[in-house]
N, C-alpha and C positions, 0 to 999 in steps of 0.2 A: 451554521454548519455547512460543510461541503462534503461531497462524496468522493471517495478515492478507491481505486483498484490497487490492491497491494499484491504483488507477485513475489513469491519467495522460492529460492532454490537453495537447498541444503548443501553445504560443503561435506566432505567425507566425515569430518569430525562431528559436524552438526547432525548428520543423519545417524551416526552411531549413537549420539546422545538421545535423539528422538526415539530410536529403537529401544534403547535401554529404559527410557522414561515411560514410553507408551504414547501413541499418537493421540488418544483421547485426553490424556493428562496434559500433553503439550498444547493441544487446542484450548483446553480449559485455562491453562496458565496465560496464554497469549490473549485470549478474550478478556481475562481479568486485568491484564496489563493495559489493554486498550481502554477498558472501562475506567480504570484509575486515572487515565488521561482525559476522560470526558468523551471518549469515542464510543460509538455504538456499532457493533458488528451486525451488518445486514445479511451477509451471506459468507459462508466458509466452505471451501471445497478442497479436498486433497486431490492431487493429480500425480501423474508421472509423465516423464518426457522433459520438455524444456523447463517446466515449473513443477514444484512439489506442492505448493499451496497457493490458492487464489482466494482473496478475501475482499469483500466490498464493505467499506466502513463509512459512517458519517462522523466527521471530525472537524474541529477547527484546523485550519492549515498549519498553524504552529505545532499542534499536537501531532499531526500526521508526520511532519518533518522530524520532530523529536523522536517519535517511535522509530522512524527509518534510520536516523543517526544512531540510536542506541543499539538496534539490532545489527546494523551493518558493521559497527565497530567491534562487535563480538568476534567476527571472523567465522562464525559457525553457519551463517546464513547470508546469502546475497539477496538483498531486498530491493525492489523497485516500486516506487509509489507514483501512480498516475492520477491526476485530477480527472474526474468525470463531470461532464457538462450536459445540460439539457439544451434542447433546441431554442428555448426561450432565452437562455443565457447567451447562446451564440448569436441570436437575432439582436439582442441588446448590444453585443460587441460589434455586430455588423453595422448597426446604426451609429457607431462611434468611430468608424474607420477614418484614420487621418490621411491626408495627402501624403503619398510616399513616392519617392523617386528611386528606382532600382539603380544599383551601382553601374556607373558608366552611361546611364541614359541621359 
């Protein structure tokens, strides 16, 4: 499992639907959807401004991608999914750095 930060921004129609349904009900539905995909919700925060919802989940990468595709295709929410990494994972990658030549160098 990997950790992901999911940032959601409702479109006008999505926000109208969330207001009609209720925010607690919407949160419960999405957490259940994620659970059905094998993902575990670690944190959920409602916000306002650039993002409407911030979620941290543990999920298999394919599940995180599938959730993102399903939600984004609805047109009611603009979702971005960012993989989260630990310093140990970055150090492992640092130990595998290939030789790289910059363009034109």
